PDB file of N, CA, C and O in Angstrom, chain B, residues numbered from 101:
ATOM      1  N   MET B 101       0.690  -1.186  -0.044  1.00  0.00           N
ATOM      2  CA  MET B 101       0.017   0.163   0.127  1.00  0.00           C
ATOM      3  C   MET B 101       0.909   1.170   0.175  1.00  0.00           C
ATOM      4  O   MET B 101       2.061   1.092   0.599  1.00  0.00           O
ATOM      5  N   PHE B 102       0.159   2.478  -0.433  1.00  0.00           N
ATOM      6  CA  PHE B 102       1.119   3.624  -0.846  1.00  0.00           C
ATOM      7  C   PHE B 102       0.170   4.810   0.104  1.00  0.00           C
ATOM      8  O   PHE B 102      -1.049   4.838   0.269  1.00  0.00           O
ATOM      9  N   VAL B 103       1.095   5.622   0.568  1.00  0.00           N
ATOM     10  CA  VAL B 103       0.590   6.767   0.927  1.00  0.00           C
ATOM     11  C   VAL B 103       1.467   7.953   0.820  1.00  0.00           C
ATOM     12  O   VAL B 103       2.686   7.781   0.854  1.00  0.00           O
ATOM     13  N   LEU B 104       0.991   9.088   0.700  1.00  0.00           N
ATOM     14  CA  LEU B 104       1.994  10.472   0.626  1.00  0.00           C
ATOM     15  C   LEU B 104       2.375  10.931   2.367  1.00  0.00           C
ATOM     16  O   LEU B 104       1.779  10.891   3.443  1.00  0.00           O
ATOM     17  N   THR B 105       3.602  11.329   1.911  1.00  0.00           N
ATOM     18  CA  THR B 105       4.255  11.918   3.139  1.00  0.00           C
ATOM     19  C   THR B 105       5.139  13.245   2.965  1.00  0.00           C
ATOM     20  O   THR B 105       5.715  13.317   1.879  1.00  0.00           O
ATOM     21  N   LEU B 106       5.302  14.107   3.692  1.00  0.00           N
ATOM     22  CA  LEU B 106       6.038  15.394   3.549  1.00  0.00           C
ATOM     23  C   LEU B 106       7.159  14.643   3.067  1.00  0.00           C
ATOM     24  O   LEU B 106       7.264  13.463   3.400  1.00  0.00           O
ATOM     25  N   GLU B 107       8.163  15.280   2.188  1.00  0.00           N
ATOM     26  CA  GLU B 107       9.162  14.931   1.526  1.00  0.00           C
ATOM     27  C   GLU B 107      10.383  14.886   2.579  1.00  0.00           C
ATOM     28  O   GLU B 107      10.714  15.893   3.205  1.00  0.00           O
ATOM     29  N   ASN B 108      11.073  13.547   2.738  1.00  0.00           N
ATOM     30  CA  ASN B 108      11.934  13.306   3.792  1.00  0.00           C
ATOM     31  C   ASN B 108      11.418  13.379   5.149  1.00  0.00           C
ATOM     32  O   ASN B 108      12.254  13.632   6.017  1.00  0.00           O
ATOM     33  N   HIS B 109      10.224  13.212   5.505  1.00  0.00           N
ATOM     34  CA  HIS B 109       9.713  13.013   6.510  1.00  0.00           C
ATOM     35  C   HIS B 109       8.252  11.904   6.603  1.00  0.00           C
ATOM     36  O   HIS B 109       7.065  12.221   6.666  1.00  0.00           O
ATOM     37  N   PRO B 110       8.768  10.787   6.586  1.00  0.00           N
ATOM     38  CA  PRO B 110       7.762   9.781   6.248  1.00  0.00           C
ATOM     39  C   PRO B 110       7.050   9.453   7.386  1.00  0.00           C
ATOM     40  O   PRO B 110       6.239   8.534   7.269  1.00  0.00           O
ATOM     41  N   ASP B 111       7.184  10.071   8.616  1.00  0.00           N
ATOM     42  CA  ASP B 111       6.316   9.850   9.644  1.00  0.00           C
ATOM     43  C   ASP B 111       4.976  11.101   9.621  1.00  0.00           C
ATOM     44  O   ASP B 111       4.034  11.004  10.408  1.00  0.00           O
ATOM     45  N   GLY B 112       5.046  11.900   8.910  1.00  0.00           N
ATOM     46  CA  GLY B 112       3.949  12.934   8.556  1.00  0.00           C
ATOM     47  C   GLY B 112       3.335  12.666   7.405  1.00  0.00           C
ATOM     48  O   GLY B 112       3.723  13.182   6.358  1.00  0.00           O
ATOM     49  N   VAL B 113       2.054  11.626   7.465  1.00  0.00           N
ATOM     50  CA  VAL B 113       1.369  11.215   6.483  1.00  0.00           C
ATOM     51  C   VAL B 113       0.230  12.095   6.137  1.00  0.00           C
ATOM     52  O   VAL B 113      -0.525  12.556   6.993  1.00  0.00           O
ATOM     53  N   TYR B 114       0.122  12.314   4.902  1.00  0.00           N
ATOM     54  CA  TYR B 114      -0.741  13.195   4.227  1.00  0.00           C
ATOM     55  C   TYR B 114      -2.123  12.799   4.567  1.00  0.00           C
ATOM     56  O   TYR B 114      -2.432  11.607   4.567  1.00  0.00           O
ATOM     57  N   SER B 115      -3.045  13.803   4.882  1.00  0.00           N
ATOM     58  CA  SER B 115      -4.760  13.350   5.066  1.00  0.00           C
ATOM     59  C   SER B 115      -5.152  14.628   4.422  1.00  0.00           C
ATOM     60  O   SER B 115      -4.321  15.470   4.081  1.00  0.00           O
ATOM     61  N   VAL B 116      -6.617  14.777   4.240  1.00  0.00           N
ATOM     62  CA  VAL B 116      -7.266  15.647   3.904  1.00  0.00           C
ATOM     63  C   VAL B 116      -8.484  15.627   4.738  1.00  0.00           C
ATOM     64  O   VAL B 116      -8.685  14.716   5.542  1.00  0.00           O
ATOM     65  N   TRP B 117      -9.424  16.755   4.542  1.00  0.00           N
ATOM     66  CA  TRP B 117     -10.563  17.078   5.393  1.00  0.00           C
ATOM     67  C   TRP B 117     -11.783  16.614   4.773  1.00  0.00           C
ATOM     68  O   TRP B 117     -11.977  17.023   3.628  1.00  0.00           O
ATOM     69  N   ASP B 118     -12.776  15.730   5.362  1.00  0.00           N
ATOM     70  CA  ASP B 118     -13.575  15.475   4.686  1.00  0.00           C
ATOM     71  C   ASP B 118     -14.999  16.469   4.828  1.00  0.00           C
ATOM     72  O   ASP B 118     -14.879  17.478   5.522  1.00  0.00           O
ATOM     73  N   GLU B 119     -16.202  16.220   4.243  1.00  0.00           N
ATOM     74  CA  GLU B 119     -17.242  16.969   4.454  1.00  0.00           C
ATOM     75  C   GLU B 119     -17.727  17.069   5.716  1.00  0.00           C
ATOM     76  O   GLU B 119     -18.623  17.876   5.965  1.00  0.00           O
ATOM     77  N   SER B 120     -17.174  16.226   6.709  1.00  0.00           N
ATOM     78  CA  SER B 120     -17.562  16.359   8.291  1.00  0.00           C
ATOM     79  C   SER B 120     -16.589  16.932   9.029  1.00  0.00           C
ATOM     80  O   SER B 120     -16.663  16.896  10.257  1.00  0.00           O
ATOM     81  N   GLU B 121     -15.615  17.496   8.430  1.00  0.00           N
ATOM     82  CA  GLU B 121     -14.690  18.140   9.174  1.00  0.00           C
ATOM     83  C   GLU B 121     -13.332  16.986   9.820  1.00  0.00           C
ATOM     84  O   GLU B 121     -12.405  17.346  10.547  1.00  0.00           O
ATOM     85  N   ASN B 122     -13.528  15.838   9.399  1.00  0.00           N
ATOM     86  CA  ASN B 122     -12.725  14.575   9.744  1.00  0.00           C
ATOM     87  C   ASN B 122     -11.599  14.485   8.981  1.00  0.00           C
ATOM     88  O   ASN B 122     -11.714  14.494   7.755  1.00  0.00           O
ATOM     89  N   ARG B 123     -10.565  14.402   9.482  1.00  0.00           N
ATOM     90  CA  ARG B 123      -9.190  14.124   8.504  1.00  0.00           C
ATOM     91  C   ARG B 123      -9.290  12.478   8.254  1.00  0.00           C
ATOM     92  O   ARG B 123      -9.625  11.607   9.056  1.00  0.00           O
ATOM     93  N   VAL B 124      -8.882  12.356   6.857  1.00  0.00           N
ATOM     94  CA  VAL B 124      -8.783  11.208   6.278  1.00  0.00           C
ATOM     95  C   VAL B 124      -7.695  10.799   5.503  1.00  0.00           C
ATOM     96  O   VAL B 124      -7.435  11.459   4.497  1.00  0.00           O
ATOM     97  N   ILE B 125      -6.973   9.773   5.809  1.00  0.00           N
ATOM     98  CA  ILE B 125      -5.626   9.508   4.984  1.00  0.00           C
ATOM     99  C   ILE B 125      -6.076   8.434   3.651  1.00  0.00           C
ATOM    100  O   ILE B 125      -6.688   7.369   3.720  1.00  0.00           O
ATOM    101  N   PRO B 126      -5.597   9.058   2.590  1.00  0.00           N
ATOM    102  CA  PRO B 126      -6.052   8.157   1.718  1.00  0.00           C
ATOM    103  C   PRO B 126      -4.673   7.112   1.538  1.00  0.00           C
ATOM    104  O   PRO B 126      -3.487   7.441   1.563  1.00  0.00           O
ATOM    105  N   ILE B 127      -5.176   5.961   1.379  1.00  0.00           N
ATOM    106  CA  ILE B 127      -4.224   4.883   1.234  1.00  0.00           C
ATOM    107  C   ILE B 127      -4.474   4.154  -0.118  1.00  0.00           C
ATOM    108  O   ILE B 127      -5.551   3.599  -0.340  1.00  0.00           O
ATOM    109  N   PHE B 128      -3.472   4.168  -0.999  1.00  0.00           N
ATOM    110  CA  PHE B 128      -3.412   3.748  -2.464  1.00  0.00           C
ATOM    111  C   PHE B 128      -2.972   2.209  -2.478  1.00  0.00           C
ATOM    112  O   PHE B 128      -1.997   1.664  -1.959  1.00  0.00           O
ATOM    113  N   LEU B 129      -3.967   1.720  -3.208  1.00  0.00           N
ATOM    114  CA  LEU B 129      -3.451   0.061  -3.315  1.00  0.00           C
ATOM    115  C   LEU B 129      -2.204   0.033  -4.454  1.00  0.00           C
ATOM    116  O   LEU B 129      -1.266  -0.752  -4.315  1.00  0.00           O
ATOM    117  N   GLN B 130      -2.281   0.918  -5.534  1.00  0.00           N
ATOM    118  CA  GLN B 130      -1.304   1.009  -6.619  1.00  0.00           C
ATOM    119  C   GLN B 130      -0.479   2.053  -6.400  1.00  0.00           C
ATOM    120  O   GLN B 130      -0.917   3.078  -5.877  1.00  0.00           O
ATOM    121  N   SER B 131       0.690   1.944  -6.735  1.00  0.00           N
ATOM    122  CA  SER B 131       1.886   2.856  -6.720  1.00  0.00           C
ATOM    123  C   SER B 131       1.443   3.921  -7.836  1.00  0.00           C
ATOM    124  O   SER B 131       1.599   5.137  -7.724  1.00  0.00           O
ATOM    125  N   ASP B 132       0.867   3.267  -8.926  1.00  0.00           N
ATOM    126  CA  ASP B 132       0.761   4.480  -9.975  1.00  0.00           C
ATOM    127  C   ASP B 132      -0.482   5.274  -9.775  1.00  0.00           C
ATOM    128  O   ASP B 132      -0.612   6.238 -10.530  1.00  0.00           O
ATOM    129  N   ASP B 133      -1.363   5.067  -8.957  1.00  0.00           N
ATOM    130  CA  ASP B 133      -2.286   5.792  -8.547  1.00  0.00           C
ATOM    131  C   ASP B 133      -1.805   7.025  -7.557  1.00  0.00           C
ATOM    132  O   ASP B 133      -2.029   8.227  -7.695  1.00  0.00           O
ATOM    133  N   ALA B 134      -1.104   6.375  -6.559  1.00  0.00           N
ATOM    134  CA  ALA B 134      -0.483   7.226  -5.832  1.00  0.00           C
ATOM    135  C   ALA B 134       0.571   8.510  -6.730  1.00  0.00           C
ATOM    136  O   ALA B 134       0.421   9.730  -6.666  1.00  0.00           O
ATOM    137  N   ASP B 135       1.305   7.976  -7.290  1.00  0.00           N
ATOM    138  CA  ASP B 135       2.247   8.822  -8.333  1.00  0.00           C
ATOM    139  C   ASP B 135       1.276   9.938  -9.035  1.00  0.00           C
ATOM    140  O   ASP B 135       1.600  11.120  -9.150  1.00  0.00           O
ATOM    141  N   ARG B 136       0.175   9.446  -9.435  1.00  0.00           N
ATOM    142  CA  ARG B 136      -0.703  10.238 -10.354  1.00  0.00           C
ATOM    143  C   ARG B 136      -1.331  11.464  -9.512  1.00  0.00           C
ATOM    144  O   ARG B 136      -1.504  12.605  -9.939  1.00  0.00           O
ATOM    145  N   TYR B 137      -1.629  10.987  -8.239  1.00  0.00           N
ATOM    146  CA  TYR B 137      -2.122  11.812  -7.299  1.00  0.00           C
ATOM    147  C   TYR B 137      -0.968  12.941  -7.071  1.00  0.00           C
ATOM    148  O   TYR B 137      -1.123  14.123  -7.378  1.00  0.00           O
ATOM    149  N   LEU B 138       0.045  12.475  -6.570  1.00  0.00           N
ATOM    150  CA  LEU B 138       1.131  13.354  -6.528  1.00  0.00           C
ATOM    151  C   LEU B 138       1.601  14.073  -7.510  1.00  0.00           C
ATOM    152  O   LEU B 138       2.239  15.078  -7.199  1.00  0.00           O
ATOM    153  N   MET B 139       1.452  13.819  -8.639  1.00  0.00           N
ATOM    154  CA  MET B 139       1.673  14.702  -9.862  1.00  0.00           C
ATOM    155  C   MET B 139       0.654  15.731  -9.750  1.00  0.00           C
ATOM    156  O   MET B 139       0.923  16.932  -9.723  1.00  0.00           O
ATOM    157  N   MET B 140      -0.576  15.226  -9.683  1.00  0.00           N
ATOM    158  CA  MET B 140      -1.597  16.433  -9.729  1.00  0.00           C
ATOM    159  C   MET B 140      -1.565  17.526  -8.525  1.00  0.00           C
ATOM    160  O   MET B 140      -2.163  18.600  -8.575  1.00  0.00           O
ATOM    161  N   MET B 141      -0.900  17.151  -7.615  1.00  0.00           N
ATOM    162  CA  MET B 141      -0.795  17.979  -6.344  1.00  0.00           C
ATOM    163  C   MET B 141       0.586  18.998  -6.873  1.00  0.00           C
ATOM    164  O   MET B 141       0.633  20.201  -6.618  1.00  0.00           O
ATOM    165  N   SER B 142       1.570  18.321  -7.577  1.00  0.00           N
ATOM    166  CA  SER B 142       2.740  19.213  -7.743  1.00  0.00           C
ATOM    167  C   SER B 142       2.428  20.334  -8.780  1.00  0.00           C
ATOM    168  O   SER B 142       3.276  21.189  -9.036  1.00  0.00           O
ATOM    169  N   THR B 143       1.274  20.321  -9.339  1.00  0.00           N
ATOM    170  CA  THR B 143       1.113  21.203 -10.531  1.00  0.00           C
ATOM    171  C   THR B 143       0.565  22.364  -9.752  1.00  0.00           C
ATOM    172  O   THR B 143       0.924  23.431 -10.251  1.00  0.00           O
ATOM    173  N   GLU B 144      -0.083  22.477  -8.839  1.00  0.00           N
ATOM    174  CA  GLU B 144      -0.821  23.223  -8.094  1.00  0.00           C
ATOM    175  C   GLU B 144       0.290  23.835  -7.005  1.00  0.00           C
ATOM    176  O   GLU B 144       1.122  23.151  -6.410  1.00  0.00           O
ATOM    177  N   ASP B 145       0.097  25.405  -6.868  1.00  0.00           N
ATOM    178  CA  ASP B 145       0.920  26.192  -6.107  1.00  0.00           C
ATOM    179  C   ASP B 145       0.291  25.902  -4.515  1.00  0.00           C
ATOM    180  O   ASP B 145      -0.854  25.546  -4.236  1.00  0.00           O
ATOM    181  N   GLY B 146       1.255  26.135  -3.725  1.00  0.00           N
ATOM    182  CA  GLY B 146       0.897  26.156  -2.333  1.00  0.00           C
ATOM    183  C   GLY B 146       1.197  24.598  -1.605  1.00  0.00           C
ATOM    184  O   GLY B 146       1.430  24.625  -0.397  1.00  0.00           O
ATOM    185  N   TYR B 147       1.200  23.451  -2.194  1.00  0.00           N
ATOM    186  CA  TYR B 147       1.243  22.262  -1.774  1.00  0.00           C
ATOM    187  C   TYR B 147       2.911  21.924  -1.477  1.00  0.00           C
ATOM    188  O   TYR B 147       3.771  22.117  -2.336  1.00  0.00           O
ATOM    189  N   PRO B 148       3.185  21.420  -0.193  1.00  0.00           N
ATOM    190  CA  PRO B 148       4.702  21.274   0.272  1.00  0.00           C
ATOM    191  C   PRO B 148       5.112  20.092  -0.802  1.00  0.00           C
ATOM    192  O   PRO B 148       4.374  19.448  -1.547  1.00  0.00           O
ATOM    193  N   PRO B 149       6.430  20.034  -0.641  1.00  0.00           N
ATOM    194  CA  PRO B 149       6.906  18.801  -1.391  1.00  0.00           C
ATOM    195  C   PRO B 149       6.654  17.670  -0.639  1.00  0.00           C
ATOM    196  O   PRO B 149       6.967  17.594   0.550  1.00  0.00           O
ATOM    197  N   MET B 150       5.987  16.591  -1.394  1.00  0.00           N
ATOM    198  CA  MET B 150       5.598  15.291  -0.974  1.00  0.00           C
ATOM    199  C   MET B 150       6.054  14.247  -1.782  1.00  0.00           C
ATOM    200  O   MET B 150       6.346  14.429  -2.964  1.00  0.00           O
ATOM    201  N   GLU B 151       6.149  12.951  -1.111  1.00  0.00           N
ATOM    202  CA  GLU B 151       6.736  11.857  -1.849  1.00  0.00           C
ATOM    203  C   GLU B 151       5.624  10.589  -1.521  1.00  0.00           C
ATOM    204  O   GLU B 151       4.705  10.614  -0.703  1.00  0.00           O
ATOM    205  N   VAL B 152       5.890   9.846  -2.134  1.00  0.00           N
ATOM    206  CA  VAL B 152       5.065   8.354  -2.066  1.00  0.00           C
ATOM    207  C   VAL B 152       5.952   7.475  -1.244  1.00  0.00           C
ATOM    208  O   VAL B 152       7.154   7.372  -1.488  1.00  0.00           O
ATOM    209  N   VAL B 153       5.303   6.789  -0.184  1.00  0.00           N
ATOM    210  CA  VAL B 153       5.851   5.914   0.605  1.00  0.00           C
ATOM    211  C   VAL B 153       5.374   4.464   0.691  1.00  0.00           C
ATOM    212  O   VAL B 153       4.280   4.298   1.230  1.00  0.00           O
ATOM    213  N   GLU B 154       5.961   3.500   0.289  1.00  0.00           N
ATOM    214  CA  GLU B 154       5.358   2.114   0.331  1.00  0.00           C
ATOM    215  C   GLU B 154       5.176   1.878   1.746  1.00  0.00           C
ATOM    216  O   GLU B 154       5.975   2.252   2.605  1.00  0.00           O
ATOM    217  N   MET B 155       4.048   1.214   1.978  1.00  0.00           N
ATOM    218  CA  MET B 155       4.110   0.673   3.651  1.00  0.00           C
ATOM    219  C   MET B 155       3.301  -0.774   3.434  1.00  0.00           C
ATOM    220  O   MET B 155       2.493  -0.970   2.526  1.00  0.00           O
ATOM    221  N   GLU B 156       3.659  -1.683   4.386  1.00  0.00           N
ATOM    222  CA  GLU B 156       2.732  -2.657   4.518  1.00  0.00           C
ATOM    223  C   GLU B 156       1.453  -2.521   5.130  1.00  0.00           C
ATOM    224  O   GLU B 156       1.273  -1.738   6.062  1.00  0.00           O
ATOM    225  N   ASP B 157       0.398  -3.366   4.575  1.00  0.00           N
ATOM    226  CA  ASP B 157      -1.016  -3.010   4.915  1.00  0.00           C
ATOM    227  C   ASP B 157      -1.408  -3.000   6.305  1.00  0.00           C
ATOM    228  O   ASP B 157      -2.190  -2.205   6.827  1.00  0.00           O
ATOM    229  N   HIS B 158      -0.701  -4.104   6.942  1.00  0.00           N
ATOM    230  CA  HIS B 158      -1.078  -4.228   8.409  1.00  0.00           C
ATOM    231  C   HIS B 158      -0.336  -2.867   9.315  1.00  0.00           C
ATOM    232  O   HIS B 158      -0.661  -2.470  10.435  1.00  0.00           O
ATOM    233  N   VAL B 159       0.561  -2.428   8.568  1.00  0.00           N
ATOM    234  CA  VAL B 159       1.349  -1.210   9.674  1.00  0.00           C
ATOM    235  C   VAL B 159       0.411  -0.019   9.414  1.00  0.00           C
ATOM    236  O   VAL B 159      -0.166   0.422  10.407  1.00  0.00           O
ATOM    237  N   ILE B 160       0.178   0.555   8.258  1.00  0.00           N
ATOM    238  CA  ILE B 160      -0.418   1.675   8.307  1.00  0.00           C
ATOM    239  C   ILE B 160      -1.988   1.337   8.697  1.00  0.00           C
ATOM    240  O   ILE B 160      -2.482   2.311   9.265  1.00  0.00           O
ATOM    241  N   ILE B 161      -2.711   0.481   8.586  1.00  0.00           N
ATOM    242  CA  ILE B 161      -4.140   0.266   8.754  1.00  0.00           C
ATOM    243  C   ILE B 161      -3.900   0.003  10.217  1.00  0.00           C
ATOM    244  O   ILE B 161      -4.559   0.754  10.936  1.00  0.00           O
ATOM    245  N   GLY B 162      -3.141  -0.853  10.849  1.00  0.00           N
ATOM    246  CA  GLY B 162      -3.192  -0.787  12.161  1.00  0.00           C
ATOM    247  C   GLY B 162      -2.684   0.402  13.024  1.00  0.00           C
ATOM    248  O   GLY B 162      -3.025   0.523  14.201  1.00  0.00           O
ATOM    249  N   ALA B 163      -1.850   1.280  12.390  1.00  0.00           N
ATOM    250  CA  ALA B 163      -1.549   2.446  13.154  1.00  0.00           C
ATOM    251  C   ALA B 163      -2.746   3.600  12.821  1.00  0.00           C
ATOM    252  O   ALA B 163      -2.802   4.621  13.506  1.00  0.00           O
ATOM    253  N   CYS B 164      -3.527   3.398  11.913  1.00  0.00           N
ATOM    254  CA  CYS B 164      -4.591   4.206  11.860  1.00  0.00           C
ATOM    255  C   CYS B 164      -5.742   4.052  12.861  1.00  0.00           C
ATOM    256  O   CYS B 164      -6.320   5.007  13.380  1.00  0.00           O
ATOM    257  N   GLN B 165      -6.062   2.579  13.116  1.00  0.00           N
ATOM    258  CA  GLN B 165      -6.908   2.001  13.735  1.00  0.00           C
ATOM    259  C   GLN B 165      -6.640   2.357  15.393  1.00  0.00           C
ATOM    260  O   GLN B 165      -7.489   2.752  16.192  1.00  0.00           O
ATOM    261  N   GLU B 166      -5.259   2.103  15.641  1.00  0.00           N
ATOM    262  CA  GLU B 166      -4.643   2.459  16.919  1.00  0.00           C
ATOM    263  C   GLU B 166      -4.896   3.879  17.383  1.00  0.00           C
ATOM    264  O   GLU B 166      -5.105   4.170  18.561  1.00  0.00           O
ATOM    265  N   ARG B 167      -4.865   4.725  16.398  1.00  0.00           N
ATOM    266  CA  ARG B 167      -5.065   6.145  16.714  1.00  0.00           C
ATOM    267  C   ARG B 167      -6.276   6.660  16.442  1.00  0.00           C
ATOM    268  O   ARG B 167      -6.476   7.861  16.625  1.00  0.00           O
ATOM    269  N   GLY B 168      -7.232   5.848  15.978  1.00  0.00           N
ATOM    270  CA  GLY B 168      -8.816   6.139  15.695  1.00  0.00           C
ATOM    271  C   GLY B 168      -8.739   7.381  14.756  1.00  0.00           C
ATOM    272  O   GLY B 168      -9.459   8.370  14.897  1.00  0.00           O
ATOM    273  N   GLN B 169      -7.654   7.211  13.637  1.00  0.00           N
ATOM    274  CA  GLN B 169      -7.614   8.058  12.330  1.00  0.00           C
ATOM    275  C   GLN B 169      -8.351   7.301  11.518  1.00  0.00           C
ATOM    276  O   GLN B 169      -8.314   6.071  11.466  1.00  0.00           O
ATOM    277  N   ARG B 170      -9.283   8.291  10.637  1.00  0.00           N
ATOM    278  CA  ARG B 170     -10.037   7.737   9.514  1.00  0.00           C
ATOM    279  C   ARG B 170      -8.937   7.621   8.219  1.00  0.00           C
ATOM    280  O   ARG B 170      -7.968   8.344   7.986  1.00  0.00           O
ATOM    281  N   PHE B 171      -9.427   6.484   7.488  1.00  0.00           N
ATOM    282  CA  PHE B 171      -8.516   6.338   6.086  1.00  0.00           C
ATOM    283  C   PHE B 171      -9.360   5.880   5.165  1.00  0.00           C
ATOM    284  O   PHE B 171     -10.424   5.373   5.521  1.00  0.00           O
ATOM    285  N   SER B 172      -9.123   5.953   4.253  1.00  0.00           N
ATOM    286  CA  SER B 172      -9.977   5.483   2.958  1.00  0.00           C
ATOM    287  C   SER B 172      -8.898   4.747   2.047  1.00  0.00           C
ATOM    288  O   SER B 172      -7.835   5.311   1.784  1.00  0.00           O
ATOM    289  N   ILE B 173      -9.193   3.486   1.576  1.00  0.00           N
ATOM    290  CA  ILE B 173      -8.441   2.666   0.338  1.00  0.00           C
ATOM    291  C   ILE B 173      -8.833   2.858  -0.461  1.00  0.00           C
ATOM    292  O   ILE B 173     -10.010   2.566  -0.674  1.00  0.00           O
ATOM    293  N   ILE B 174      -7.953   3.546  -1.481  1.00  0.00           N
ATOM    294  CA  ILE B 174      -8.023   3.941  -2.910  1.00  0.00           C
ATOM    295  C   ILE B 174      -7.888   2.973  -3.783  1.00  0.00           C
ATOM    296  O   ILE B 174      -6.810   2.386  -3.677  1.00  0.00           O
ATOM    297  N   THR B 175      -8.819   2.462  -4.880  1.00  0.00           N
ATOM    298  CA  THR B 175      -8.724   1.094  -5.430  1.00  0.00           C
ATOM    299  C   THR B 175      -8.161   1.741  -6.933  1.00  0.00           C
ATOM    300  O   THR B 175      -8.137   2.963  -7.079  1.00  0.00           O
ATOM    301  N   PRO B 176      -7.762   0.917  -7.912  1.00  0.00           N
ATOM    302  CA  PRO B 176      -7.492   1.261  -9.166  1.00  0.00           C
ATOM    303  C   PRO B 176      -8.825   1.817  -9.822  1.00  0.00           C
ATOM    304  O   PRO B 176      -8.725   2.524 -10.825  1.00  0.00           O
ATOM    305  N   ASP B 177     -10.098   1.515  -9.277  1.00  0.00           N
ATOM    306  CA  ASP B 177     -11.137   2.012 -10.000  1.00  0.00           C
ATOM    307  C   ASP B 177     -11.726   3.458  -9.267  1.00  0.00           C
ATOM    308  O   ASP B 177     -12.794   4.002  -9.550  1.00  0.00           O
ATOM    309  N   ASP B 178     -10.838   3.868  -8.362  1.00  0.00           N
ATOM    310  CA  ASP B 178     -11.209   5.172  -7.837  1.00  0.00           C
ATOM    311  C   ASP B 178     -10.414   6.257  -8.552  1.00  0.00           C
ATOM    312  O   ASP B 178      -9.246   6.099  -8.907  1.00  0.00           O
ATOM    313  N   PHE B 179     -11.174   7.451  -8.756  1.00  0.00           N
ATOM    314  CA  PHE B 179     -10.515   8.604  -9.120  1.00  0.00           C
ATOM    315  C   PHE B 179     -10.554   9.611  -7.931  1.00  0.00           C
ATOM    316  O   PHE B 179     -11.622  10.105  -7.571  1.00  0.00           O
ATOM    317  N   LEU B 180      -9.642   9.837  -7.466  1.00  0.00           N
ATOM    318  CA  LEU B 180      -9.404  10.869  -6.340  1.00  0.00           C
ATOM    319  C   LEU B 180      -8.759  12.292  -6.913  1.00  0.00           C
ATOM    320  O   LEU B 180      -7.815  12.148  -7.690  1.00  0.00           O
ATOM    321  N   ILE B 181      -9.105  13.424  -6.658  1.00  0.00           N
ATOM    322  CA  ILE B 181      -8.479  14.774  -7.032  1.00  0.00           C
ATOM    323  C   ILE B 181      -8.014  15.357  -5.754  1.00  0.00           C
ATOM    324  O   ILE B 181      -8.685  15.179  -4.738  1.00  0.00           O
ATOM    325  N   PRO B 182      -6.872  16.068  -5.726  1.00  0.00           N
ATOM    326  CA  PRO B 182      -6.549  16.633  -4.476  1.00  0.00           C
ATOM    327  C   PRO B 182      -7.531  18.073  -4.486  1.00  0.00           C
ATOM    328  O   PRO B 182      -8.040  18.611  -5.469  1.00  0.00           O
ATOM    329  N   PRO B 183      -7.589  18.392  -3.386  1.00  0.00           N
ATOM    330  CA  PRO B 183      -8.400  19.609  -2.849  1.00  0.00           C
ATOM    331  C   PRO B 183      -7.866  20.785  -3.594  1.00  0.00           C
ATOM    332  O   PRO B 183      -6.658  20.777  -3.828  1.00  0.00           O
ATOM    333  N   ASP B 184      -8.503  21.683  -3.958  1.00  0.00           N
ATOM    334  CA  ASP B 184      -8.393  22.939  -4.509  1.00  0.00           C
ATOM    335  C   ASP B 184      -7.280  23.806  -3.537  1.00  0.00           C
ATOM    336  O   ASP B 184      -6.282  24.435  -3.888  1.00  0.00           O
ATOM    337  N   ASP B 185      -7.722  23.636  -2.492  1.00  0.00           N
ATOM    338  CA  ASP B 185      -7.079  24.350  -1.536  1.00  0.00           C
ATOM    339  C   ASP B 185      -5.963  23.657  -0.566  1.00  0.00           C
ATOM    340  O   ASP B 185      -6.250  22.773   0.241  1.00  0.00           O
ATOM    341  N   PRO B 186      -4.633  24.191  -0.762  1.00  0.00           N
ATOM    342  CA  PRO B 186      -3.741  23.210   0.005  1.00  0.00           C
ATOM    343  C   PRO B 186      -3.992  23.240   1.579  1.00  0.00           C
ATOM    344  O   PRO B 186      -3.679  22.247   2.236  1.00  0.00           O
ATOM    345  N   ALA B 187      -4.542  24.340   2.190  1.00  0.00           N
ATOM    346  CA  ALA B 187      -5.243  24.477   3.392  1.00  0.00           C
ATOM    347  C   ALA B 187      -5.816  23.402   4.007  1.00  0.00           C
ATOM    348  O   ALA B 187      -5.882  23.205   5.221  1.00  0.00           O
ATOM    349  N   ALA B 188      -6.295  22.600   2.979  1.00  0.00           N
ATOM    350  CA  ALA B 188      -7.253  21.624   3.450  1.00  0.00           C
ATOM    351  C   ALA B 188      -6.519  20.467   3.641  1.00  0.00           C
ATOM    352  O   ALA B 188      -7.189  19.549   4.114  1.00  0.00           O
ATOM    353  N   ILE B 189      -5.471  20.242   3.446  1.00  0.00           N
ATOM    354  CA  ILE B 189      -4.493  18.841   3.839  1.00  0.00           C
ATOM    355  C   ILE B 189      -3.864  19.163   5.240  1.00  0.00           C
ATOM    356  O   ILE B 189      -4.060  20.287   5.703  1.00  0.00           O
ATOM    357  N   GLU B 190      -3.227  18.382   5.846  1.00  0.00           N
ATOM    358  CA  GLU B 190      -3.105  17.957   7.025  1.00  0.00           C
ATOM    359  C   GLU B 190      -1.736  17.238   7.060  1.00  0.00           C
ATOM    360  O   GLU B 190      -1.341  16.714   8.101  1.00  0.00           O
TER     361      GLU B 190
END
């Protein structure tokens, strides 16, 4: 599985705010999808430098569950677009 982190800071996992004001971590099943999302972010001003990091599924999902952190598994059938406002990320 793949997540986005701040460049050179793999402990800071990327998340977005959902419509209910909850932070949600997108977890990508495919590296191509994570790379595509990162590429879309890099074309917008205001986003910090990010990178794709591969993680074992039990590690990232377990960490989210342990901390009560919401997450969403992004499958190859999903199409996710970064928020227009970089302030919407965490």
